[in-house]
PDBQT receptor file of N, H, CA, C and O in Angstrom, charges set to zero:
ATOM      1  N   SER A   1      -8.132 -20.724   0.641  1.00  0.00    +0.000 N 
ATOM      2  CA  SER A   1      -8.578 -19.968   1.805  1.00  0.00    +0.000 C 
ATOM      3  C   SER A   1      -7.743 -18.703   1.953  1.00  0.00    +0.000 C 
ATOM      4  O   SER A   1      -6.633 -18.610   1.430  1.00  0.00    +0.000 OA
ATOM      5  N   ARG A   2      -8.288 -17.745   2.664  1.00  0.00    +0.000 N 
ATOM      6  H   ARG A   2      -9.190 -17.820   3.089  1.00  0.00    +0.000 HD
ATOM      7  CA  ARG A   2      -7.610 -16.471   2.871  1.00  0.00    +0.000 C 
ATOM      8  C   ARG A   2      -6.272 -16.666   3.584  1.00  0.00    +0.000 C 
ATOM      9  O   ARG A   2      -5.286 -16.011   3.248  1.00  0.00    +0.000 OA
ATOM     10  N   SER A   3      -6.238 -17.555   4.554  1.00  0.00    +0.000 N 
ATOM     11  H   SER A   3      -7.039 -18.088   4.827  1.00  0.00    +0.000 HD
ATOM     12  CA  SER A   3      -5.023 -17.718   5.348  1.00  0.00    +0.000 C 
ATOM     13  C   SER A   3      -3.849 -18.214   4.517  1.00  0.00    +0.000 C 
ATOM     14  O   SER A   3      -2.695 -17.978   4.875  1.00  0.00    +0.000 OA
ATOM     15  N   LYS A   4      -4.125 -18.891   3.424  1.00  0.00    +0.000 N 
ATOM     16  H   LYS A   4      -5.063 -19.083   3.133  1.00  0.00    +0.000 HD
ATOM     17  CA  LYS A   4      -3.044 -19.366   2.562  1.00  0.00    +0.000 C 
ATOM     18  C   LYS A   4      -2.347 -18.199   1.862  1.00  0.00    +0.000 C 
ATOM     19  O   LYS A   4      -1.125 -18.207   1.714  1.00  0.00    +0.000 OA
ATOM     20  N   TYR A   5      -3.109 -17.207   1.436  1.00  0.00    +0.000 N 
ATOM     21  H   TYR A   5      -4.101 -17.201   1.556  1.00  0.00    +0.000 HD
ATOM     22  CA  TYR A   5      -2.565 -16.100   0.658  1.00  0.00    +0.000 C 
ATOM     23  C   TYR A   5      -2.284 -14.858   1.486  1.00  0.00    +0.000 C 
ATOM     24  O   TYR A   5      -1.367 -14.098   1.176  1.00  0.00    +0.000 OA
ATOM     25  N   ASN A   6      -3.059 -14.650   2.527  1.00  0.00    +0.000 N 
ATOM     26  H   ASN A   6      -3.804 -15.268   2.779  1.00  0.00    +0.000 HD
ATOM     27  CA  ASN A   6      -2.900 -13.467   3.360  1.00  0.00    +0.000 C 
ATOM     28  C   ASN A   6      -3.224 -13.818   4.809  1.00  0.00    +0.000 C 
ATOM     29  O   ASN A   6      -4.310 -13.497   5.292  1.00  0.00    +0.000 OA
ATOM     30  N   PRO A   7      -2.302 -14.470   5.506  1.00  0.00    +0.000 N 
ATOM     31  CA  PRO A   7      -2.591 -14.890   6.883  1.00  0.00    +0.000 C 
ATOM     32  C   PRO A   7      -2.781 -13.719   7.845  1.00  0.00    +0.000 C 
ATOM     33  O   PRO A   7      -3.336 -13.899   8.929  1.00  0.00    +0.000 OA
ATOM     34  N   ASP A   8      -2.330 -12.524   7.466  1.00  0.00    +0.000 N 
ATOM     35  H   ASP A   8      -1.879 -12.377   6.585  1.00  0.00    +0.000 HD
ATOM     36  CA  ASP A   8      -2.467 -11.360   8.337  1.00  0.00    +0.000 C 
ATOM     37  C   ASP A   8      -3.848 -10.723   8.275  1.00  0.00    +0.000 C 
ATOM     38  O   ASP A   8      -4.184  -9.907   9.133  1.00  0.00    +0.000 OA
ATOM     39  N   GLY A   9      -4.646 -11.073   7.289  1.00  0.00    +0.000 N 
ATOM     40  H   GLY A   9      -4.373 -11.735   6.591  1.00  0.00    +0.000 HD
ATOM     41  CA  GLY A   9      -5.969 -10.465   7.162  1.00  0.00    +0.000 C 
ATOM     42  C   GLY A   9      -5.860  -8.956   7.045  1.00  0.00    +0.000 C 
ATOM     43  O   GLY A   9      -5.031  -8.436   6.298  1.00  0.00    +0.000 OA
ATOM     44  N   TYR A  10      -6.708  -8.258   7.793  1.00  0.00    +0.000 N 
ATOM     45  H   TYR A  10      -7.382  -8.680   8.399  1.00  0.00    +0.000 HD
ATOM     46  CA  TYR A  10      -6.706  -6.793   7.742  1.00  0.00    +0.000 C 
ATOM     47  C   TYR A  10      -5.421  -6.195   8.305  1.00  0.00    +0.000 C 
ATOM     48  O   TYR A  10      -5.101  -5.043   8.015  1.00  0.00    +0.000 OA
ATOM     49  N   LEU A  11      -4.693  -6.949   9.094  1.00  0.00    +0.000 N 
ATOM     50  H   LEU A  11      -4.953  -7.885   9.330  1.00  0.00    +0.000 HD
ATOM     51  CA  LEU A  11      -3.439  -6.444   9.652  1.00  0.00    +0.000 C 
ATOM     52  C   LEU A  11      -2.331  -6.350   8.606  1.00  0.00    +0.000 C 
ATOM     53  O   LEU A  11      -1.262  -5.807   8.885  1.00  0.00    +0.000 OA
ATOM     54  N   PHE A  12      -2.573  -6.869   7.417  1.00  0.00    +0.000 N 
ATOM     55  H   PHE A  12      -3.441  -7.310   7.190  1.00  0.00    +0.000 HD
ATOM     56  CA  PHE A  12      -1.587  -6.793   6.341  1.00  0.00    +0.000 C 
ATOM     57  C   PHE A  12      -1.143  -5.354   6.117  1.00  0.00    +0.000 C 
ATOM     58  O   PHE A  12       0.039  -5.091   5.895  1.00  0.00    +0.000 OA
ATOM     59  N   ILE A  13      -2.084  -4.430   6.174  1.00  0.00    +0.000 N 
ATOM     60  H   ILE A  13      -3.044  -4.643   6.354  1.00  0.00    +0.000 HD
ATOM     61  CA  ILE A  13      -1.764  -3.016   5.938  1.00  0.00    +0.000 C 
ATOM     62  C   ILE A  13      -0.768  -2.518   6.980  1.00  0.00    +0.000 C 
ATOM     63  O   ILE A  13       0.267  -1.950   6.630  1.00  0.00    +0.000 OA
ATOM     64  N   THR A  14      -1.076  -2.727   8.256  1.00  0.00    +0.000 N 
ATOM     65  H   THR A  14      -1.917  -3.188   8.540  1.00  0.00    +0.000 HD
ATOM     66  CA  THR A  14      -0.205  -2.196   9.304  1.00  0.00    +0.000 C 
ATOM     67  C   THR A  14       1.100  -2.969   9.431  1.00  0.00    +0.000 C 
ATOM     68  O   THR A  14       2.116  -2.400   9.829  1.00  0.00    +0.000 OA
ATOM     69  N   ARG A  15       1.086  -4.238   9.105  1.00  0.00    +0.000 N 
ATOM     70  H   ARG A  15       0.260  -4.700   8.783  1.00  0.00    +0.000 HD
ATOM     71  CA  ARG A  15       2.298  -5.054   9.247  1.00  0.00    +0.000 C 
ATOM     72  C   ARG A  15       3.226  -4.972   8.044  1.00  0.00    +0.000 C 
ATOM     73  O   ARG A  15       4.436  -5.141   8.189  1.00  0.00    +0.000 OA
ATOM     74  N   HIS A  16       2.684  -4.719   6.870  1.00  0.00    +0.000 N 
ATOM     75  H   HIS A  16       1.700  -4.582   6.752  1.00  0.00    +0.000 HD
ATOM     76  CA  HIS A  16       3.498  -4.790   5.661  1.00  0.00    +0.000 C 
ATOM     77  C   HIS A  16       3.499  -3.507   4.832  1.00  0.00    +0.000 C 
ATOM     78  O   HIS A  16       4.558  -3.017   4.439  1.00  0.00    +0.000 OA
ATOM     79  N   VAL A  17       2.314  -2.969   4.570  1.00  0.00    +0.000 N 
ATOM     80  H   VAL A  17       1.454  -3.367   4.889  1.00  0.00    +0.000 HD
ATOM     81  CA  VAL A  17       2.220  -1.819   3.668  1.00  0.00    +0.000 C 
ATOM     82  C   VAL A  17       2.776  -0.552   4.312  1.00  0.00    +0.000 C 
ATOM     83  O   VAL A  17       3.593   0.140   3.705  1.00  0.00    +0.000 OA
ATOM     84  N   LEU A  18       2.349  -0.244   5.520  1.00  0.00    +0.000 N 
ATOM     85  H   LEU A  18       1.685  -0.806   6.014  1.00  0.00    +0.000 HD
ATOM     86  CA  LEU A  18       2.810   0.988   6.155  1.00  0.00    +0.000 C 
ATOM     87  C   LEU A  18       4.320   0.999   6.391  1.00  0.00    +0.000 C 
ATOM     88  O   LEU A  18       4.958   2.015   6.115  1.00  0.00    +0.000 OA
ATOM     89  N   PRO A  19       4.917  -0.078   6.886  1.00  0.00    +0.000 N 
ATOM     90  CA  PRO A  19       6.378  -0.069   7.011  1.00  0.00    +0.000 C 
ATOM     91  C   PRO A  19       7.082   0.122   5.662  1.00  0.00    +0.000 C 
ATOM     92  O   PRO A  19       8.109   0.797   5.584  1.00  0.00    +0.000 OA
ATOM     93  N   ARG A  20       6.531  -0.468   4.617  1.00  0.00    +0.000 N 
ATOM     94  H   ARG A  20       5.697  -1.016   4.680  1.00  0.00    +0.000 HD
ATOM     95  CA  ARG A  20       7.138  -0.314   3.286  1.00  0.00    +0.000 C 
ATOM     96  C   ARG A  20       7.023   1.129   2.808  1.00  0.00    +0.000 C 
ATOM     97  O   ARG A  20       7.968   1.667   2.232  1.00  0.00    +0.000 OA
ATOM     98  N   LEU A  21       5.881   1.755   3.040  1.00  0.00    +0.000 N 
ATOM     99  H   LEU A  21       5.113   1.317   3.508  1.00  0.00    +0.000 HD
ATOM    100  CA  LEU A  21       5.729   3.161   2.668  1.00  0.00    +0.000 C 
ATOM    101  C   LEU A  21       6.741   4.030   3.410  1.00  0.00    +0.000 C 
ATOM    102  O   LEU A  21       7.330   4.942   2.828  1.00  0.00    +0.000 OA
ATOM    103  N   LYS A  22       6.939   3.743   4.703  1.00  0.00    +0.000 N 
ATOM    104  H   LYS A  22       6.460   3.002   5.175  1.00  0.00    +0.000 HD
ATOM    105  CA  LYS A  22       7.927   4.495   5.481  1.00  0.00    +0.000 C 
ATOM    106  C   LYS A  22       9.327   4.278   4.928  1.00  0.00    +0.000 C 
ATOM    107  O   LYS A  22      10.114   5.219   4.831  1.00  0.00    +0.000 OA
ATOM    108  N   ASP A  23       9.639   3.038   4.567  1.00  0.00    +0.000 N 
ATOM    109  H   ASP A  23       8.999   2.273   4.646  1.00  0.00    +0.000 HD
ATOM    110  CA  ASP A  23      10.945   2.741   3.967  1.00  0.00    +0.000 C 
ATOM    111  C   ASP A  23      11.154   3.520   2.675  1.00  0.00    +0.000 C 
ATOM    112  O   ASP A  23      12.276   3.903   2.342  1.00  0.00    +0.000 OA
ATOM    113  N   LEU A  24      10.068   3.749   1.957  1.00  0.00    +0.000 N 
ATOM    114  H   LEU A  24       9.157   3.438   2.227  1.00  0.00    +0.000 HD
ATOM    115  CA  LEU A  24      10.140   4.467   0.682  1.00  0.00    +0.000 C 
ATOM    116  C   LEU A  24      10.112   5.982   0.860  1.00  0.00    +0.000 C 
ATOM    117  O   LEU A  24      10.167   6.726  -0.120  1.00  0.00    +0.000 OA
ATOM    118  N   GLY A  25      10.026   6.443   2.115  1.00  0.00    +0.000 N 
ATOM    119  H   GLY A  25       9.982   5.839   2.911  1.00  0.00    +0.000 HD
ATOM    120  CA  GLY A  25      10.119   7.868   2.382  1.00  0.00    +0.000 C 
ATOM    121  C   GLY A  25       8.821   8.576   2.719  1.00  0.00    +0.000 C 
ATOM    122  O   GLY A  25       8.803   9.803   2.805  1.00  0.00    +0.000 OA
ATOM    123  N   ALA A  26       7.736   7.844   2.910  1.00  0.00    +0.000 N 
ATOM    124  H   ALA A  26       7.750   6.846   2.840  1.00  0.00    +0.000 HD
ATOM    125  CA  ALA A  26       6.476   8.480   3.297  1.00  0.00    +0.000 C 
ATOM    126  C   ALA A  26       6.608   9.043   4.710  1.00  0.00    +0.000 C 
ATOM    127  O   ALA A  26       7.153   8.393   5.602  1.00  0.00    +0.000 OA
ATOM    128  N   SER A  27       6.109  10.242   4.893  1.00  0.00    +0.000 N 
ATOM    129  H   SER A  27       5.666  10.770   4.168  1.00  0.00    +0.000 HD
ATOM    130  CA  SER A  27       6.171  10.876   6.213  1.00  0.00    +0.000 C 
ATOM    131  C   SER A  27       5.010  10.393   7.083  1.00  0.00    +0.000 C 
ATOM    132  O   SER A  27       4.074   9.758   6.597  1.00  0.00    +0.000 OA
ATOM    133  N   GLU A  28       5.089  10.705   8.368  1.00  0.00    +0.000 N 
ATOM    134  H   GLU A  28       5.850  11.221   8.763  1.00  0.00    +0.000 HD
ATOM    135  CA  GLU A  28       3.987  10.366   9.266  1.00  0.00    +0.000 C 
ATOM    136  C   GLU A  28       2.714  11.085   8.831  1.00  0.00    +0.000 C 
ATOM    137  O   GLU A  28       1.617  10.543   8.965  1.00  0.00    +0.000 OA
ATOM    138  N   GLN A  29       2.857  12.302   8.311  1.00  0.00    +0.000 N 
ATOM    139  H   GLN A  29       3.749  12.742   8.203  1.00  0.00    +0.000 HD
ATOM    140  CA  GLN A  29       1.687  13.031   7.817  1.00  0.00    +0.000 C 
ATOM    141  C   GLN A  29       1.091  12.335   6.602  1.00  0.00    +0.000 C 
ATOM    142  O   GLN A  29      -0.131  12.281   6.460  1.00  0.00    +0.000 OA
ATOM    143  N   ASP A  30       1.932  11.802   5.726  1.00  0.00    +0.000 N 
ATOM    144  H   ASP A  30       2.924  11.846   5.841  1.00  0.00    +0.000 HD
ATOM    145  CA  ASP A  30       1.432  11.035   4.577  1.00  0.00    +0.000 C 
ATOM    146  C   ASP A  30       0.612   9.838   5.051  1.00  0.00    +0.000 C 
ATOM    147  O   ASP A  30      -0.470   9.570   4.529  1.00  0.00    +0.000 OA
ATOM    148  N   ILE A  31       1.137   9.125   6.042  1.00  0.00    +0.000 N 
ATOM    149  H   ILE A  31       2.016   9.343   6.466  1.00  0.00    +0.000 HD
ATOM    150  CA  ILE A  31       0.446   7.955   6.581  1.00  0.00    +0.000 C 
ATOM    151  C   ILE A  31      -0.880   8.380   7.213  1.00  0.00    +0.000 C 
ATOM    152  O   ILE A  31      -1.903   7.722   7.026  1.00  0.00    +0.000 OA
ATOM    153  N   GLN A  32      -0.852   9.472   7.954  1.00  0.00    +0.000 N 
ATOM    154  H   GLN A  32      -0.021  10.006   8.106  1.00  0.00    +0.000 HD
ATOM    155  CA  GLN A  32      -2.074  10.011   8.567  1.00  0.00    +0.000 C 
ATOM    156  C   GLN A  32      -3.110  10.332   7.493  1.00  0.00    +0.000 C 
ATOM    157  O   GLN A  32      -4.291  10.022   7.651  1.00  0.00    +0.000 OA
ATOM    158  N   ASN A  33      -2.672  10.945   6.413  1.00  0.00    +0.000 N 
ATOM    159  H   ASN A  33      -1.713  11.197   6.284  1.00  0.00    +0.000 HD
ATOM    160  CA  ASN A  33      -3.593  11.277   5.322  1.00  0.00    +0.000 C 
ATOM    161  C   ASN A  33      -4.211  10.021   4.726  1.00  0.00    +0.000 C 
ATOM    162  O   ASN A  33      -5.418   9.967   4.494  1.00  0.00    +0.000 OA
ATOM    163  N   ILE A  34      -3.385   9.017   4.479  1.00  0.00    +0.000 N 
ATOM    164  H   ILE A  34      -2.404   9.061   4.667  1.00  0.00    +0.000 HD
ATOM    165  CA  ILE A  34      -3.860   7.780   3.850  1.00  0.00    +0.000 C 
ATOM    166  C   ILE A  34      -4.805   7.007   4.763  1.00  0.00    +0.000 C 
ATOM    167  O   ILE A  34      -5.852   6.532   4.322  1.00  0.00    +0.000 OA
ATOM    168  N   MET A  35      -4.436   6.885   6.027  1.00  0.00    +0.000 N 
ATOM    169  H   MET A  35      -3.586   7.271   6.384  1.00  0.00    +0.000 HD
ATOM    170  CA  MET A  35      -5.165   6.000   6.939  1.00  0.00    +0.000 C 
ATOM    171  C   MET A  35      -6.337   6.665   7.664  1.00  0.00    +0.000 C 
ATOM    172  O   MET A  35      -7.275   5.980   8.072  1.00  0.00    +0.000 OA
ATOM    173  N   VAL A  36      -6.294   7.985   7.830  1.00  0.00    +0.000 N 
ATOM    174  H   VAL A  36      -5.532   8.541   7.499  1.00  0.00    +0.000 HD
ATOM    175  CA  VAL A  36      -7.311   8.651   8.647  1.00  0.00    +0.000 C 
ATOM    176  C   VAL A  36      -8.046   9.741   7.869  1.00  0.00    +0.000 C 
ATOM    177  O   VAL A  36      -9.269   9.697   7.733  1.00  0.00    +0.000 OA
ATOM    178  N   ASP A  37      -7.302  10.709   7.365  1.00  0.00    +0.000 N 
ATOM    179  H   ASP A  37      -6.309  10.744   7.476  1.00  0.00    +0.000 HD
ATOM    180  CA  ASP A  37      -7.933  11.891   6.780  1.00  0.00    +0.000 C 
ATOM    181  C   ASP A  37      -8.715  11.584   5.508  1.00  0.00    +0.000 C 
ATOM    182  O   ASP A  37      -9.860  12.017   5.371  1.00  0.00    +0.000 OA
ATOM    183  N   ASN A  38      -8.121  10.847   4.580  1.00  0.00    +0.000 N 
ATOM    184  H   ASN A  38      -7.192  10.495   4.691  1.00  0.00    +0.000 HD
ATOM    185  CA  ASN A  38      -8.827  10.536   3.332  1.00  0.00    +0.000 C 
ATOM    186  C   ASN A  38     -10.080   9.693   3.572  1.00  0.00    +0.000 C 
ATOM    187  O   ASN A  38     -11.135  10.024   3.029  1.00  0.00    +0.000 OA
ATOM    188  N   PRO A  39     -10.009   8.611   4.366  1.00  0.00    +0.000 N 
ATOM    189  CA  PRO A  39     -11.244   7.857   4.636  1.00  0.00    +0.000 C 
ATOM    190  C   PRO A  39     -12.310   8.702   5.346  1.00  0.00    +0.000 C 
ATOM    191  O   PRO A  39     -13.500   8.581   5.054  1.00  0.00    +0.000 OA
ATOM    192  N   ARG A  40     -11.879   9.550   6.272  1.00  0.00    +0.000 N 
ATOM    193  H   ARG A  40     -10.913   9.649   6.509  1.00  0.00    +0.000 HD
ATOM    194  CA  ARG A  40     -12.834  10.412   6.979  1.00  0.00    +0.000 C 
ATOM    195  C   ARG A  40     -13.548  11.328   5.988  1.00  0.00    +0.000 C 
ATOM    196  O   ARG A  40     -14.765  11.501   6.056  1.00  0.00    +0.000 OA
ATOM    197  N   ARG A  41     -12.790  11.905   5.080  1.00  0.00    +0.000 N 
ATOM    198  H   ARG A  41     -11.801  11.764   5.025  1.00  0.00    +0.000 HD
ATOM    199  CA  ARG A  41     -13.375  12.797   4.082  1.00  0.00    +0.000 C 
ATOM    200  C   ARG A  41     -14.296  12.014   3.132  1.00  0.00    +0.000 C 
ATOM    201  O   ARG A  41     -15.373  12.495   2.778  1.00  0.00    +0.000 OA
ATOM    202  N   PHE A  42     -13.881  10.825   2.725  1.00  0.00    +0.000 N 
ATOM    203  H   PHE A  42     -13.006  10.434   3.012  1.00  0.00    +0.000 HD
ATOM    204  CA  PHE A  42     -14.671  10.017   1.798  1.00  0.00    +0.000 C 
ATOM    205  C   PHE A  42     -15.995   9.584   2.419  1.00  0.00    +0.000 C 
ATOM    206  O   PHE A  42     -17.050   9.705   1.796  1.00  0.00    +0.000 OA
ATOM    207  N   PHE A  43     -15.935   9.077   3.652  1.00  0.00    +0.000 N 
ATOM    208  H   PHE A  43     -15.078   8.979   4.159  1.00  0.00    +0.000 HD
ATOM    209  CA  PHE A  43     -17.131   8.548   4.297  1.00  0.00    +0.000 C 
ATOM    210  C   PHE A  43     -17.913   9.605   5.072  1.00  0.00    +0.000 C 
ATOM    211  O   PHE A  43     -19.046   9.363   5.487  1.00  0.00    +0.000 OA
ATOM    212  N   GLY A  44     -17.303  10.785   5.268  1.00  0.00    +0.000 N 
ATOM    213  H   GLY A  44     -16.382  10.982   4.931  1.00  0.00    +0.000 HD
ATOM    214  CA  GLY A  44     -17.909  11.824   6.097  1.00  0.00    +0.000 C 
ATOM    215  C   GLY A  44     -18.975  12.583   5.496  1.00  0.00    +0.000 C 
ATOM    216  O   GLY A  44     -19.533  13.476   6.134  1.00  0.00    +0.000 OA
TER     217      GLY A  44
């Protein structure tokens, strides 16, 4: 089941990936580009 491997579901990104990117030096603008601007451009 999903909960065994990823209990956070879609929140995995905000709980784990984004903090790790920040730890690695990603700026707030980088995060904005990844989470908002790129999807908007792709789906827009």
